[in-house]
C-alpha positions as CSV (number, residue, x, y, z in Angstrom):
1,M,-24.0,36.8,-57.5
2,N,-23.4,33.6,-59.4
3,D,-20.1,33.0,-57.5
4,V,-22.1,32.0,-54.4
5,I,-25.2,29.9,-54.4
6,I,-27.2,28.5,-51.5
7,E,-29.3,25.3,-51.9
8,D,-31.2,23.0,-49.5
9,N,-30.2,19.7,-51.2
10,L,-27.1,17.9,-52.5
11,N,-28.4,17.4,-56.0
12,G,-25.9,19.9,-57.5
13,I,-22.7,18.1,-56.3
14,G,-20.9,16.4,-59.2
15,T,-23.1,18.0,-61.9
16,V,-21.9,20.1,-64.8
17,K,-23.6,23.2,-63.5
18,Y,-21.6,23.1,-60.3
19,Q,-18.3,21.6,-61.7
20,D,-16.4,24.8,-60.8
21,Y,-17.9,25.2,-57.4
22,L,-16.8,24.0,-53.9
23,A,-19.6,22.7,-51.8
24,H,-19.9,23.4,-48.1
25,A,-22.8,21.6,-46.5
26,I,-24.1,21.2,-42.9
27,C,-26.6,18.5,-42.1
28,T,-29.5,19.9,-40.1
29,G,-31.6,16.7,-39.8
30,G,-31.6,13.0,-40.6
31,S,-28.5,11.4,-42.2
32,C,-26.9,10.6,-45.5
33,R,-24.5,8.1,-46.8
34,F,-22.2,8.6,-49.8
35,I,-19.1,7.4,-51.5
36,F,-16.2,9.9,-51.7
37,N,-12.8,9.2,-53.1
38,G,-13.8,5.5,-53.3
39,K,-14.7,5.3,-49.6
40,E,-18.0,5.3,-47.8
41,F,-18.9,8.0,-45.4
42,D,-21.8,8.9,-43.1
43,F,-23.1,12.5,-43.0
44,N,-25.2,13.0,-39.8
45,K,-27.0,15.9,-38.2
46,G,-24.5,18.5,-37.0
47,D,-21.8,17.3,-39.5
48,L,-20.1,19.6,-42.0
49,I,-18.8,18.4,-45.3
50,I,-16.5,20.4,-47.7
51,V,-16.2,19.0,-51.2
52,R,-13.7,20.5,-53.6
53,K,-14.2,18.1,-56.4
54,G,-17.9,17.1,-56.8
55,K,-17.1,14.3,-59.2
56,L,-15.4,12.5,-56.3
57,M,-18.7,12.2,-54.5
58,E,-21.0,9.4,-55.7
59,K,-24.0,7.3,-54.6
60,I,-25.6,9.8,-52.3
61,M,-28.2,8.0,-50.2
62,P,-30.1,10.4,-47.9
63,S,-32.6,9.2,-45.3
64,E,-36.2,10.3,-45.7
65,D,-35.8,12.9,-43.0
66,F,-32.5,14.2,-44.3
67,R,-32.2,18.0,-44.3
68,V,-29.2,20.0,-45.4
69,K,-28.0,23.6,-46.2
70,V,-25.4,23.9,-48.9
71,V,-23.2,26.8,-49.9
72,Y,-21.6,26.6,-53.3
73,V,-18.7,28.9,-54.1
74,T,-16.7,29.0,-57.3
75,S,-13.1,28.1,-57.0
76,G,-12.0,31.6,-58.2
77,F,-14.1,33.3,-55.5
78,I,-12.7,31.0,-52.9
79,V,-9.2,32.1,-53.9
80,L,-10.3,35.7,-53.7
81,S,-11.9,35.2,-50.3
82,T,-9.3,32.9,-48.6
83,P,-7.5,34.8,-45.8
84,Q,-3.7,35.1,-45.7
85,S,-3.2,31.8,-43.9
86,N,-1.2,28.7,-45.0
87,Y,-3.5,26.5,-43.0
88,G,-5.7,26.0,-46.1
89,T,-3.1,23.8,-47.7
90,K,-3.2,21.3,-44.9
91,G,-7.0,21.5,-44.7
92,Q,-7.3,20.9,-48.4
93,L,-5.2,17.7,-48.2
94,A,-7.1,16.4,-45.2
95,L,-10.5,17.0,-46.7
96,F,-9.4,15.2,-49.9
97,L,-9.1,12.0,-47.7
98,N,-12.1,12.7,-45.5
99,P,-14.6,15.5,-46.3
100,V,-16.6,15.1,-43.1
101,M,-16.1,17.2,-40.0
102,R,-18.0,16.3,-36.9
103,L,-18.9,19.6,-35.2
104,T,-19.5,20.3,-31.5
105,P,-22.9,21.9,-30.7
106,E,-21.1,25.3,-30.3
107,Q,-19.4,24.9,-33.7
108,Q,-22.7,23.9,-35.3
109,E,-24.2,27.1,-34.0
110,V,-21.3,29.1,-35.5
111,C,-21.6,27.3,-38.8
112,L,-25.3,27.8,-39.1
113,K,-24.9,31.5,-38.2
114,D,-22.3,31.9,-41.0
115,F,-24.7,30.3,-43.5
116,E,-27.6,32.5,-42.4
117,T,-25.5,35.7,-42.5
118,L,-24.2,34.8,-46.0
119,E,-27.8,34.1,-47.2
120,F,-28.9,37.4,-45.7
121,R,-26.1,39.4,-47.3
122,L,-26.6,37.8,-50.7
123,K,-30.1,39.3,-50.8
124,D,-28.8,42.8,-50.0
125,T,-28.0,43.6,-53.6
126,D,-28.6,47.3,-53.3
127,N,-25.6,47.7,-51.0
128,H,-23.0,49.8,-52.8
129,F,-20.2,47.6,-51.4
130,Y,-22.1,44.3,-52.1
131,R,-19.2,42.3,-53.6
132,D,-16.8,43.4,-50.8
133,I,-19.3,42.4,-48.2
134,I,-19.8,39.0,-49.8
135,I,-16.0,38.5,-50.0
136,N,-15.7,39.3,-46.3
137,T,-18.6,37.2,-45.3
138,V,-17.2,34.2,-47.2
139,Q,-13.8,34.8,-45.6
140,T,-15.3,34.7,-42.1
141,M,-16.9,31.4,-43.0
142,I,-13.6,30.0,-44.3
143,L,-11.8,31.1,-41.1
144,D,-14.4,29.4,-39.0
145,F,-13.9,26.2,-41.1
146,F,-10.1,26.5,-40.5
147,D,-10.9,26.7,-36.8
148,F,-13.2,23.7,-36.8
149,H,-10.6,21.7,-38.7
150,S,-7.7,22.7,-36.5
151,H,-9.6,21.7,-33.4
152,L,-10.1,18.3,-35.0
153,H,-6.7,17.7,-36.5
154,G,-4.3,20.0,-34.6
155,E,-2.9,23.5,-35.4
156,D,0.4,22.7,-37.0
157,N,1.9,25.7,-38.6
158,V,2.7,25.4,-42.3
159,S,5.4,27.8,-43.6
160,T,4.7,30.0,-46.6
161,Q,7.5,28.3,-48.5
162,N,6.1,24.8,-47.9
163,A,2.6,25.8,-48.6
164,L,3.6,27.3,-51.9
165,L,5.5,24.2,-52.9
166,M,2.6,21.9,-52.0
167,N,0.1,24.1,-53.8
168,R,2.2,24.0,-57.0
169,F,2.7,20.2,-56.6
170,L,-1.1,19.7,-56.1
171,G,-1.8,22.0,-59.0
172,M,0.2,19.7,-61.3
173,L,-1.8,16.7,-60.1
174,E,-5.1,18.6,-60.4
175,N,-4.1,19.3,-64.1
176,G,-3.8,15.5,-64.7
177,E,0.0,15.3,-65.2
178,Y,0.0,12.0,-63.3
179,R,-1.5,10.4,-66.5
180,K,1.9,10.7,-68.2
181,N,4.2,11.1,-65.2
182,R,4.1,9.1,-62.0
183,E,7.6,9.5,-60.8
184,V,8.5,11.9,-57.9
185,T,11.6,13.0,-59.8
186,Y,9.5,14.5,-62.6
187,Y,7.5,16.8,-60.2
188,A,10.7,17.6,-58.2
189,D,12.5,18.7,-61.4
190,K,9.6,20.8,-62.5
191,L,9.4,22.5,-59.1
192,C,13.2,22.9,-59.0
193,V,13.8,20.9,-55.8
194,S,15.1,17.5,-55.1
195,S,12.9,14.4,-54.8
196,K,13.9,14.0,-51.2
197,Y,12.9,17.6,-50.4
198,L,9.6,17.4,-52.1
199,S,8.7,14.2,-50.2
200,E,9.9,15.7,-46.9
201,V,7.7,18.8,-47.4
202,S,4.7,16.7,-48.5
203,K,5.2,14.5,-45.4
204,K,5.4,17.5,-43.1
205,V,2.4,19.3,-44.6
206,S,0.1,16.3,-45.2
207,G,1.4,13.4,-43.3
208,Y,2.1,11.5,-46.6
209,A,5.1,11.5,-48.9
210,A,4.8,12.9,-52.5
211,N,4.5,9.4,-54.1
212,Y,1.3,8.8,-52.1
213,W,-0.4,11.7,-53.6
214,I,0.7,10.9,-57.2
215,N,-0.6,7.3,-56.7
216,R,-3.8,8.5,-55.0
217,Y,-4.8,10.8,-57.9
218,T,-3.9,8.1,-60.4
219,V,-5.9,5.3,-58.8
220,L,-8.9,7.5,-58.3
221,D,-8.9,8.6,-61.9
222,I,-8.5,5.0,-63.1
223,S,-11.3,3.8,-60.9
224,R,-13.7,6.4,-62.3
225,M,-12.8,5.4,-65.9
226,L,-13.2,1.7,-65.1
227,R,-16.8,2.5,-64.1
228,D,-17.4,4.1,-67.5
229,K,-18.2,1.0,-69.6
230,S,-17.9,3.0,-72.9
231,L,-14.1,2.9,-72.4
232,T,-12.1,-0.3,-73.1
233,F,-9.3,-1.4,-70.9
234,V,-6.9,-0.7,-73.7
235,Q,-8.1,2.8,-74.1
236,I,-7.7,3.5,-70.4
237,S,-4.3,2.0,-70.4
238,D,-3.3,4.2,-73.4
239,M,-4.6,7.3,-71.6
240,F,-2.3,6.7,-68.7
241,E,0.6,5.6,-71.0
242,F,1.1,2.3,-69.4
243,S,3.8,0.3,-71.3
244,S,1.2,-2.5,-72.0
245,P,-2.3,-3.6,-71.1
246,N,-0.8,-6.3,-68.9
247,Y,1.1,-3.8,-66.8
248,F,-2.1,-1.7,-66.5
249,S,-3.9,-4.8,-65.3
250,R,-1.2,-5.5,-62.7
251,F,-1.4,-1.9,-61.5
252,V,-5.1,-2.1,-61.0
253,Q,-4.9,-5.5,-59.2
254,H,-2.2,-4.1,-56.9
255,N,-4.0,-0.8,-56.1
256,L,-7.7,-1.8,-56.2
257,G,-7.4,-5.4,-55.0
258,M,-9.0,-6.9,-58.1
259,S,-8.6,-7.1,-61.9
260,P,-10.1,-4.4,-64.2
261,T,-12.8,-6.8,-65.2
262,D,-13.8,-7.7,-61.7
263,Y,-13.7,-4.0,-60.6
264,R,-16.0,-3.1,-63.6
265,D,-18.4,-5.9,-62.8
């Protein structure tokens, strides 16, 4: 079952091997500090992290006594296992901003039990209904994650229509369309809604208007490229189709608080 892999370290996050996997990790001892989405986070005993895009997680700095259990699941298998609930859209957006959930002792027990059950079921390869059992076990785990998150952030209902629209909008951003198109009107036209409606739905589902997410994806991608010293500033500017290198420099200064040169240094 290559769709689900269990490890006891974070070494796979952000690697080519696990680039199509979502990582779900619970800290069972010690602590760890890391950069995610350009921000620093602490990962302590009893915390759960869910990372959809491993490349967003950098500079992982574990303590000497750090212990962790990690469940990697391919994105396709996650889709197959996700229950019929629109809550996942809200959770996805919240975890994009902060992947850490601080669990209560009771929630920690549930989470560890989910991981143990999945590990046990993965070994039961002789079962004639093996794949269905793994799907159901992963689905139970996901539902528990939804429950943890809703207790932390509130159980706001997301309508099917709004969830579908946001998923399509985020899909366009995930595909990198922000590199050429950074106006809300472009996405609204593609989604056959008005710019105002798209922003209202985005605000209702995520707490942020549509232009926030367009800008957020753009800034994160640019910041990653700036750290790649094999790319010139002109090349990066061209990739994002800025009208000029000077405009690109002003964009970086405004959004990252420093010039491209200072950020790279």
